[in-house]
MIZA-851196 format. One record per residue: residue number from 1; residue in three letters; chain; x, y, z of N, C-alpha, C in turn. Coordinates in nm, 3 decimals. Layout:
MIZA-851196
r pos=NUM	code=ALA	unit=A	n.xx=X	n.yy=Y	n.zz=Z	ca.xx=X	ca.yy=Y	ca.zz=Z	c.xx=X	c.yy=Y	c.zz=Z
...
//
This chain:
MIZA-851196
r pos=1	code=MET	unit=A	n.xx=-1.842	n.yy=1.989	n.zz=-0.855	ca.xx=-1.868	ca.yy=1.846	ca.zz=-0.849	c.xx=-2.009	c.yy=1.829	c.zz=-0.792
r pos=2	code=ASN	unit=A	n.xx=-2.094	n.yy=1.753	n.zz=-0.863	ca.xx=-2.230	ca.yy=1.734	ca.zz=-0.811	c.xx=-2.230	c.yy=1.631	c.zz=-0.699
r pos=3	code=SER	unit=A	n.xx=-2.345	n.yy=1.618	n.zz=-0.631	ca.xx=-2.350	ca.yy=1.533	ca.zz=-0.511	c.xx=-2.324	c.yy=1.386	c.zz=-0.543
r pos=4	code=GLU	unit=A	n.xx=-2.366	n.yy=1.340	n.zz=-0.661	ca.xx=-2.342	ca.yy=1.200	ca.zz=-0.698	c.xx=-2.194	c.yy=1.174	c.zz=-0.718
r pos=5	code=ASN	unit=A	n.xx=-2.125	n.yy=1.264	n.zz=-0.787	ca.xx=-1.981	ca.yy=1.249	ca.zz=-0.807	c.xx=-1.905	c.yy=1.262	c.zz=-0.676
r pos=6	code=LEU	unit=A	n.xx=-1.950	n.yy=1.354	n.zz=-0.589	ca.xx=-1.885	ca.yy=1.371	ca.zz=-0.459	c.xx=-1.895	c.yy=1.245	c.zz=-0.375
r pos=7	code=GLN	unit=A	n.xx=-2.014	n.yy=1.182	n.zz=-0.375	ca.xx=-2.032	ca.yy=1.058	ca.zz=-0.299	c.xx=-1.946	c.yy=0.946	c.zz=-0.357
r pos=8	code=LYS	unit=A	n.xx=-1.944	n.yy=0.934	n.zz=-0.490	ca.xx=-1.863	ca.yy=0.831	ca.zz=-0.556	c.xx=-1.714	c.yy=0.852	c.zz=-0.525
r pos=9	code=HIS	unit=A	n.xx=-1.671	n.yy=0.980	n.zz=-0.528	ca.xx=-1.531	ca.yy=1.013	ca.zz=-0.500	c.xx=-1.493	c.yy=0.978	c.zz=-0.357
r pos=10	code=SER	unit=A	n.xx=-1.579	n.yy=1.009	n.zz=-0.262	ca.xx=-1.547	ca.yy=0.982	ca.zz=-0.122	c.xx=-1.547	c.yy=0.833	c.zz=-0.091
r pos=11	code=GLU	unit=A	n.xx=-1.623	n.yy=0.753	n.zz=-0.167	ca.xx=-1.625	ca.yy=0.608	ca.zz=-0.144	c.xx=-1.498	c.yy=0.541	c.zz=-0.194
r pos=12	code=THR	unit=A	n.xx=-1.430	n.yy=0.601	n.zz=-0.292	ca.xx=-1.310	ca.yy=0.539	ca.zz=-0.348	c.xx=-1.182	c.yy=0.590	c.zz=-0.283
r pos=13	code=ARG	unit=A	n.xx=-1.192	n.yy=0.693	n.zz=-0.198	ca.xx=-1.072	ca.yy=0.746	ca.zz=-0.132	c.xx=-1.022	c.yy=0.648	c.zz=-0.027
r pos=14	code=LEU	unit=A	n.xx=-0.891	n.yy=0.633	n.zz=-0.022	ca.xx=-0.832	ca.yy=0.550	ca.zz=0.083	c.xx=-0.839	c.yy=0.626	c.zz=0.214
r pos=15	code=PRO	unit=A	n.xx=-0.864	n.yy=0.558	n.zz=0.323	ca.xx=-0.870	ca.yy=0.627	ca.zz=0.452	c.xx=-0.731	c.yy=0.671	c.zz=0.498
r pos=16	code=VAL	unit=A	n.xx=-0.729	n.yy=0.781	n.zz=0.572	ca.xx=-0.604	ca.yy=0.827	ca.zz=0.632	c.xx=-0.553	c.yy=0.717	c.zz=0.725
r pos=17	code=GLY	unit=A	n.xx=-0.425	n.yy=0.688	n.zz=0.716	ca.xx=-0.365	ca.yy=0.581	ca.zz=0.796	c.xx=-0.348	c.yy=0.451	c.zz=0.719
r pos=18	code=GLN	unit=A	n.xx=-0.410	n.yy=0.440	n.zz=0.601	ca.xx=-0.402	ca.yy=0.318	ca.zz=0.518	c.xx=-0.263	c.yy=0.307	c.zz=0.456
r pos=19	code=LEU	unit=A	n.xx=-0.204	n.yy=0.191	n.zz=0.462	ca.xx=-0.079	ca.yy=0.165	ca.zz=0.391	c.xx=-0.112	c.yy=0.150	c.zz=0.244
r pos=20	code=ALA	unit=A	n.xx=-0.037	n.yy=0.219	n.zz=0.159	ca.xx=-0.070	ca.yy=0.220	ca.zz=0.017	c.xx=0.057	c.yy=0.213	c.zz=-0.068
r pos=21	code=HIS	unit=A	n.xx=0.036	n.yy=0.186	n.zz=-0.196	ca.xx=0.146	ca.yy=0.176	ca.zz=-0.292	c.xx=0.123	c.yy=0.280	c.zz=-0.401
r pos=22	code=ASP	unit=A	n.xx=0.221	n.yy=0.367	n.zz=-0.421	ca.xx=0.218	ca.yy=0.464	ca.zz=-0.530	c.xx=0.277	c.yy=0.394	c.zz=-0.651
r pos=23	code=THR	unit=A	n.xx=0.190	n.yy=0.358	n.zz=-0.746	ca.xx=0.234	ca.yy=0.279	ca.zz=-0.861	c.xx=0.322	c.yy=0.359	c.zz=-0.957
r pos=24	code=ARG	unit=A	n.xx=0.307	n.yy=0.490	n.zz=-0.959	ca.xx=0.388	ca.yy=0.571	ca.zz=-1.048	c.xx=0.533	c.yy=0.578	c.zz=-1.001
r pos=25	code=LEU	unit=A	n.xx=0.553	n.yy=0.596	n.zz=-0.871	ca.xx=0.688	ca.yy=0.606	ca.zz=-0.815	c.xx=0.740	c.yy=0.475	c.zz=-0.759
r pos=26	code=GLU	unit=A	n.xx=0.653	n.yy=0.372	n.zz=-0.754	ca.xx=0.690	ca.yy=0.243	ca.zz=-0.697	c.xx=0.738	c.yy=0.259	c.zz=-0.553
r pos=27	code=ARG	unit=A	n.xx=0.658	n.yy=0.332	n.zz=-0.474	ca.xx=0.692	ca.yy=0.354	ca.zz=-0.333	c.xx=0.572	c.yy=0.318	c.zz=-0.246
r pos=28	code=ARG	unit=A	n.xx=0.602	n.yy=0.271	n.zz=-0.126	ca.xx=0.498	ca.yy=0.244	ca.zz=-0.027	c.xx=0.491	c.yy=0.361	c.zz=0.069
r pos=29	code=GLY	unit=A	n.xx=0.372	n.yy=0.392	n.zz=0.114	ca.xx=0.357	ca.yy=0.500	ca.zz=0.210	c.xx=0.224	c.yy=0.492	c.zz=0.282
r pos=30	code=ILE	unit=A	n.xx=0.210	n.yy=0.575	n.zz=0.382	ca.xx=0.087	ca.yy=0.582	ca.zz=0.460	c.xx=0.010	c.yy=0.704	c.zz=0.414
r pos=31	code=VAL	unit=A	n.xx=-0.119	n.yy=0.686	n.zz=0.389	ca.xx=-0.204	ca.yy=0.797	ca.zz=0.347	c.xx=-0.215	c.yy=0.895	c.zz=0.464
r pos=32	code=MET	unit=A	n.xx=-0.176	n.yy=1.020	n.zz=0.438	ca.xx=-0.179	ca.yy=1.123	ca.zz=0.542	c.xx=-0.295	c.yy=1.219	c.zz=0.525
r pos=33	code=ASP	unit=A	n.xx=-0.335	n.yy=1.246	n.zz=0.398	ca.xx=-0.439	ca.yy=1.344	ca.zz=0.373	c.xx=-0.482	c.yy=1.336	c.zz=0.227
r pos=34	code=HIS	unit=A	n.xx=-0.592	n.yy=1.404	n.zz=0.198	ca.xx=-0.642	ca.yy=1.422	ca.zz=0.062	c.xx=-0.666	c.yy=1.571	c.zz=0.046
r pos=35	code=GLN	unit=A	n.xx=-0.589	n.yy=1.635	n.zz=-0.042	ca.xx=-0.605	ca.yy=1.779	ca.zz=-0.066	c.xx=-0.583	c.yy=1.809	c.zz=-0.212
r pos=36	code=ASP	unit=A	n.xx=-0.660	n.yy=1.905	n.zz=-0.263	ca.xx=-0.644	ca.yy=1.951	ca.zz=-0.401	c.xx=-0.644	c.yy=1.835	c.zz=-0.500
r pos=37	code=GLU	unit=A	n.xx=-0.733	n.yy=1.739	n.zz=-0.477	ca.xx=-0.747	ca.yy=1.621	ca.zz=-0.562	c.xx=-0.618	c.yy=1.539	c.zz=-0.571
r pos=38	code=LEU	unit=A	n.xx=-0.537	n.yy=1.545	n.zz=-0.466	ca.xx=-0.415	ca.yy=1.464	ca.zz=-0.457	c.xx=-0.416	c.yy=1.387	c.zz=-0.326
r pos=39	code=VAL	unit=A	n.xx=-0.342	n.yy=1.278	n.zz=-0.324	ca.xx=-0.325	ca.yy=1.199	ca.zz=-0.202	c.xx=-0.186	c.yy=1.231	c.zz=-0.148
r pos=40	code=TRP	unit=A	n.xx=-0.181	n.yy=1.264	n.zz=-0.020	ca.xx=-0.053	ca.yy=1.290	ca.zz=0.046	c.xx=-0.009	c.yy=1.162	c.zz=0.116
r pos=41	code=LEU	unit=A	n.xx=0.113	n.yy=1.118	n.zz=0.086	ca.xx=0.168	ca.yy=0.995	ca.zz=0.143	c.xx=0.297	c.yy=1.026	c.zz=0.217
r pos=42	code=ARG	unit=A	n.xx=0.324	n.yy=0.947	n.zz=0.319	ca.xx=0.450	ca.yy=0.959	ca.zz=0.396	c.xx=0.513	c.yy=0.820	c.zz=0.401
r pos=43	code=PRO	unit=A	n.xx=0.645	n.yy=0.809	n.zz=0.388	ca.xx=0.710	ca.yy=0.678	ca.zz=0.398	c.xx=0.674	c.yy=0.610	c.zz=0.530
r pos=44	code=GLU	unit=A	n.xx=0.671	n.yy=0.478	n.zz=0.528	ca.xx=0.633	ca.yy=0.400	ca.zz=0.647	c.xx=0.716	c.yy=0.435	c.zz=0.770
r pos=45	code=GLY	unit=A	n.xx=0.844	n.yy=0.455	n.zz=0.754	ca.xx=0.932	ca.yy=0.483	ca.zz=0.867	c.xx=0.944	c.yy=0.630	c.zz=0.899
r pos=46	code=GLY	unit=A	n.xx=0.862	n.yy=0.713	n.zz=0.835	ca.xx=0.871	ca.yy=0.857	ca.zz=0.853	c.xx=0.953	c.yy=0.919	c.zz=0.742
r pos=47	code=GLY	unit=A	n.xx=0.947	n.yy=1.048	n.zz=0.733	ca.xx=1.022	ca.yy=1.118	ca.zz=0.629	c.xx=0.935	c.yy=1.219	c.zz=0.558
r pos=48	code=THR	unit=A	n.xx=0.983	n.yy=1.264	n.zz=0.446	ca.xx=0.916	ca.yy=1.368	ca.zz=0.371	c.xx=0.797	c.yy=1.313	c.zz=0.295
r pos=49	code=GLU	unit=A	n.xx=0.685	n.yy=1.382	n.zz=0.308	ca.xx=0.563	ca.yy=1.343	ca.zz=0.237	c.xx=0.577	c.yy=1.374	c.zz=0.088
r pos=50	code=TRP	unit=A	n.xx=0.499	n.yy=1.303	n.zz=0.008	ca.xx=0.491	ca.yy=1.332	ca.zz=-0.135	c.xx=0.345	c.yy=1.320	c.zz=-0.176
r pos=51	code=THR	unit=A	n.xx=0.314	n.yy=1.372	n.zz=-0.293	ca.xx=0.177	ca.yy=1.366	ca.zz=-0.343	c.xx=0.169	c.yy=1.269	c.zz=-0.459
r pos=52	code=ALA	unit=A	n.xx=0.050	n.yy=1.214	n.zz=-0.475	ca.xx=0.023	ca.yy=1.122	ca.zz=-0.585	c.xx=-0.120	c.yy=1.144	c.zz=-0.632
r pos=53	code=ARG	unit=A	n.xx=-0.145	n.yy=1.111	n.zz=-0.756	ca.xx=-0.281	ca.yy=1.116	ca.zz=-0.808	c.xx=-0.358	c.yy=0.997	c.zz=-0.751
r pos=54	code=PRO	unit=A	n.xx=-0.483	n.yy=1.016	n.zz=-0.718	ca.xx=-0.562	ca.yy=0.906	ca.zz=-0.659	c.xx=-0.561	c.yy=0.778	c.zz=-0.742
r pos=55	code=GLY	unit=A	n.xx=-0.559	n.yy=0.789	n.zz=-0.874	ca.xx=-0.557	ca.yy=0.671	ca.zz=-0.959	c.xx=-0.427	c.yy=0.592	c.zz=-0.953
r pos=56	code=ASP	unit=A	n.xx=-0.321	n.yy=0.656	n.zz=-0.903	ca.xx=-0.189	ca.yy=0.590	ca.zz=-0.893	c.xx=-0.167	c.yy=0.526	c.zz=-0.757
r pos=57	code=VAL	unit=A	n.xx=-0.262	n.yy=0.543	n.zz=-0.665	ca.xx=-0.244	ca.yy=0.493	ca.zz=-0.528	c.xx=-0.337	c.yy=0.374	c.zz=-0.505
r pos=58	code=LYS	unit=A	n.xx=-0.277	n.yy=0.261	n.zz=-0.471	ca.xx=-0.352	ca.yy=0.138	ca.zz=-0.446	c.xx=-0.332	c.yy=0.094	c.zz=-0.301
r pos=59	code=PRO	unit=A	n.xx=-0.438	n.yy=0.044	n.zz=-0.238	ca.xx=-0.421	ca.yy=-0.003	ca.zz=-0.100	c.xx=-0.335	c.yy=-0.127	c.zz=-0.096
r pos=60	code=LEU	unit=A	n.xx=-0.259	n.yy=-0.141	n.zz=0.011	ca.xx=-0.178	ca.yy=-0.261	ca.zz=0.032	c.xx=-0.244	c.yy=-0.346	c.zz=0.140
r pos=61	code=ASN	unit=A	n.xx=-0.251	n.yy=-0.473	n.zz=0.114	ca.xx=-0.304	ca.yy=-0.567	ca.zz=0.211	c.xx=-0.186	c.yy=-0.627	c.zz=0.284
r pos=62	code=VAL	unit=A	n.xx=-0.151	n.yy=-0.567	n.zz=0.394	ca.xx=-0.032	ca.yy=-0.607	ca.zz=0.469	c.xx=-0.043	c.yy=-0.751	c.zz=0.516
r pos=63	code=ARG	unit=A	n.xx=-0.162	n.yy=-0.792	n.zz=0.554	ca.xx=-0.180	ca.yy=-0.929	ca.zz=0.603	c.xx=-0.149	c.yy=-1.031	c.zz=0.493
r pos=64	code=ALA	unit=A	n.xx=-0.198	n.yy=-1.007	n.zz=0.373	ca.xx=-0.173	ca.yy=-1.099	ca.zz=0.262	c.xx=-0.024	c.yy=-1.103	c.zz=0.229
r pos=65	code=ASP	unit=A	n.xx=0.042	n.yy=-0.986	n.zz=0.228	ca.xx=0.186	ca.yy=-0.981	ca.zz=0.201	c.xx=0.264	c.yy=-1.058	c.zz=0.307
r pos=66	code=ALA	unit=A	n.xx=0.227	n.yy=-1.039	n.zz=0.433	ca.xx=0.296	ca.yy=-1.107	ca.zz=0.543	c.xx=0.273	c.yy=-1.258	c.zz=0.534
r pos=67	code=GLU	unit=A	n.xx=0.152	n.yy=-1.299	n.zz=0.499	ca.xx=0.122	ca.yy=-1.441	ca.zz=0.489	c.xx=0.201	c.yy=-1.505	c.zz=0.374
r pos=68	code=ALA	unit=A	n.xx=0.209	n.yy=-1.437	n.zz=0.261	ca.xx=0.286	ca.yy=-1.490	ca.zz=0.148	c.xx=0.434	c.yy=-1.503	c.zz=0.184
r pos=69	code=LEU	unit=A	n.xx=0.487	n.yy=-1.404	n.zz=0.254	ca.xx=0.626	ca.yy=-1.409	ca.zz=0.297	c.xx=0.649	c.yy=-1.525	c.zz=0.394
r pos=70	code=MET	unit=A	n.xx=0.555	n.yy=-1.544	n.zz=0.488	ca.xx=0.568	ca.yy=-1.653	ca.zz=0.584	c.xx=0.571	c.yy=-1.789	c.zz=0.511
r pos=71	code=TRP	unit=A	n.xx=0.479	n.yy=-1.809	n.zz=0.416	ca.xx=0.475	ca.yy=-1.938	ca.zz=0.345	c.xx=0.600	c.yy=-1.960	c.zz=0.262
r pos=72	code=ALA	unit=A	n.xx=0.656	n.yy=-1.854	n.zz=0.205	ca.xx=0.781	ca.yy=-1.867	ca.zz=0.129	c.xx=0.895	c.yy=-1.909	c.zz=0.222
r pos=73	code=ARG	unit=A	n.xx=0.898	n.yy=-1.852	n.zz=0.341	ca.xx=1.003	ca.yy=-1.888	ca.zz=0.438	c.xx=0.984	c.yy=-2.031	c.zz=0.489
r pos=74	code=VAL	unit=A	n.xx=0.860	n.yy=-2.073	n.zz=0.508	ca.xx=0.833	ca.yy=-2.212	ca.zz=0.550	c.xx=0.879	c.yy=-2.309	c.zz=0.442
r pos=75	code=ALA	unit=A	n.xx=0.848	n.yy=-2.277	n.zz=0.317	ca.xx=0.889	ca.yy=-2.364	ca.zz=0.206	c.xx=1.041	c.yy=-2.373	c.zz=0.199
r pos=76	code=GLN	unit=A	n.xx=1.109	n.yy=-2.261	n.zz=0.220	ca.xx=1.255	ca.yy=-2.261	ca.zz=0.218	c.xx=1.311	c.yy=-2.342	c.zz=0.334
r pos=77	code=ALA	unit=A	n.xx=1.254	n.yy=-2.329	n.zz=0.452	ca.xx=1.300	ca.yy=-2.406	ca.zz=0.568	c.xx=1.277	c.yy=-2.554	c.zz=0.547
r pos=78	code=ASN	unit=A	n.xx=1.163	n.yy=-2.591	n.zz=0.489	ca.xx=1.135	ca.yy=-2.732	ca.zz=0.462	c.xx=1.233	c.yy=-2.788	c.zz=0.361
r pos=79	code=ALA	unit=A	n.xx=1.261	n.yy=-2.711	n.zz=0.257	ca.xx=1.359	ca.yy=-2.756	ca.zz=0.156	c.xx=1.496	c.yy=-2.772	c.zz=0.219
r pos=80	code=ARG	unit=A	n.xx=1.535	n.yy=-2.679	n.zz=0.305	ca.xx=1.666	ca.yy=-2.686	ca.zz=0.372	c.xx=1.671	c.yy=-2.811	c.zz=0.461
r pos=81	code=SER	unit=A	n.xx=1.563	n.yy=-2.844	n.zz=0.530	ca.xx=1.563	ca.yy=-2.960	ca.zz=0.618	c.xx=1.572	c.yy=-3.092	c.zz=0.538
r pos=82	code=ARG	unit=A	n.xx=1.527	n.yy=-3.086	n.zz=0.414	ca.xx=1.538	ca.yy=-3.205	ca.zz=0.327	c.xx=1.672	c.yy=-3.210	c.zz=0.255
r pos=83	code=GLY	unit=A	n.xx=1.756	n.yy=-3.108	n.zz=0.279	ca.xx=1.888	ca.yy=-3.104	ca.zz=0.216	c.xx=1.887	c.yy=-3.048	c.zz=0.075
r pos=84	code=GLU	unit=A	n.xx=1.775	n.yy=-2.989	n.zz=0.035	ca.xx=1.765	ca.yy=-2.935	ca.zz=-0.102	c.xx=1.826	c.yy=-2.796	c.zz=-0.114
r pos=85	code=VAL	unit=A	n.xx=1.834	n.yy=-2.723	n.zz=-0.003	ca.xx=1.886	ca.yy=-2.586	ca.zz=-0.004	c.xx=1.992	c.yy=-2.576	c.zz=0.105
r pos=86	code=LEU	unit=A	n.xx=2.103	n.yy=-2.514	n.zz=0.074	ca.xx=2.208	ca.yy=-2.497	ca.zz=0.175	c.xx=2.186	c.yy=-2.373	c.zz=0.256
//
């Protein structure tokens, strides 16, 4: 791998500790390492690590997910208070 490709590759790698989504297996995990051109992931609550191809691993924005969940719960609570939802 030449220096330009190496720099480009390192810029696109997710950092260790990043919460990510393995799109091939539809699993969430924490990036543990990068070895042999694979990403090593571990389930959020612990457990056995698995490998994924870098192209199949996308970062998760936990804050955006939490905010969307909060707004959905607020909308449901508001509807319940108006008598629309039991």
